[in-house]
C-alpha positions as semicolon CSV with decimal commas, in nm:
position;residue;x (nm);y (nm);z (nm)
1;M;-0,410;-0,930;-0,834
2;D;-0,047;-0,999;-0,882
3;E;0,152;-1,190;-0,618
4;Y;0,284;-1,006;-0,322
5;K;0,490;-1,056;-0,007
6;V;0,424;-0,874;0,317
7;R;0,703;-0,792;0,555
8;L;0,705;-0,617;0,900
9;V;0,997;-0,372;0,919
10;D;1,112;-0,075;1,114
11;L;0,985;0,236;0,943
12;P;0,965;0,603;1,051
13;P;0,671;0,671;1,291
14;R;0,475;0,861;1,025
15;V;0,506;0,587;0,760
16;G;0,241;0,314;0,778
17;G;0,374;0,117;0,485
18;M;0,516;0,121;0,133
19;V;0,517;-0,099;-0,173
20;S;0,772;-0,186;-0,439
21;M;0,826;-0,450;-0,704
22;D;1,128;-0,677;-0,705
23;D;1,323;-0,812;-1,001
24;E;1,111;-1,132;-0,998
25;G;0,789;-0,946;-1,048
26;F;0,660;-0,980;-0,689
27;Y;0,512;-0,677;-0,510
28;N;0,676;-0,633;-0,172
29;I;0,470;-0,455;0,090
30;Y;0,652;-0,326;0,389
31;L;0,449;-0,248;0,699
32;N;0,563;-0,059;0,998
33;A;0,630;-0,314;1,276
34;H;0,564;-0,045;1,542
35;L;0,199;-0,005;1,446
36;T;-0,095;-0,182;1,612
37;R;-0,232;-0,476;1,426
38;E;-0,535;-0,269;1,320
39;R;-0,318;0,011;1,175
40;Q;-0,109;-0,254;0,995
41;R;-0,426;-0,399;0,841
42;E;-0,528;-0,045;0,728
43;A;-0,177;0,015;0,591
44;L;-0,194;-0,321;0,403
45;R;-0,529;-0,230;0,251
46;H;-0,383;0,109;0,145
47;E;-0,081;-0,053;-0,024
48;L;-0,301;-0,320;-0,190
49;D;-0,506;-0,033;-0,334
50;H;-0,195;0,126;-0,481
51;I;-0,122;-0,207;-0,651
52;A;-0,477;-0,249;-0,773
53;E;-0,476;0,103;-0,919
54;D;-0,125;0,063;-1,081
55;D;0,000;0,356;-0,880
56;L;0,357;0,237;-0,908
57;Y;0,350;0,286;-1,280
58;N;0,193;0,636;-1,324
59;T;0,377;0,966;-1,368
60;R;0,159;1,168;-1,128
61;P;0,326;1,340;-0,824
62;I;0,333;1,117;-0,520
63;E;0,133;1,370;-0,327
64;A;-0,153;1,354;-0,582
65;V;-0,141;0,970;-0,574
66;E;-0,158;0,966;-0,190
67;R;-0,440;1,222;-0,180
68;R;-0,647;1,008;-0,417
69;A;-0,561;0,687;-0,233
70;Q;-0,681;0,841;0,090
71;K;-1,012;0,933;-0,069
72;R;-1,079;0,592;-0,227
73;P;-1,326;0,368;-0,040
74;H;-1,184;0,041;0,093
75;P;-1,225;-0,238;-0,166
76;S;-1,464;-0,427;0,057
77;T;-1,704;-0,124;0,046
78;R;-1,688;-0,073;-0,330
79;E;-1,985;-0,152;-0,536
80;G;-1,955;-0,391;-0,824
């Protein structure tokens, strides 16, 4: 997986995290600082899954990407 940085930031209550790529080619994962550690871990796994599936570079509507991401098994439970 590409390199990434994780940052705790103030996000709206309904947002667990988000991911973007900076000009240097690093993924920046922003996690909601107001969540519990467990929810932050879940949000991190979710954002890493978006990176692994190249969701930042597709043309599908964000609603469809999020629905699919919610249905994907966690990488530690995937077979292979």
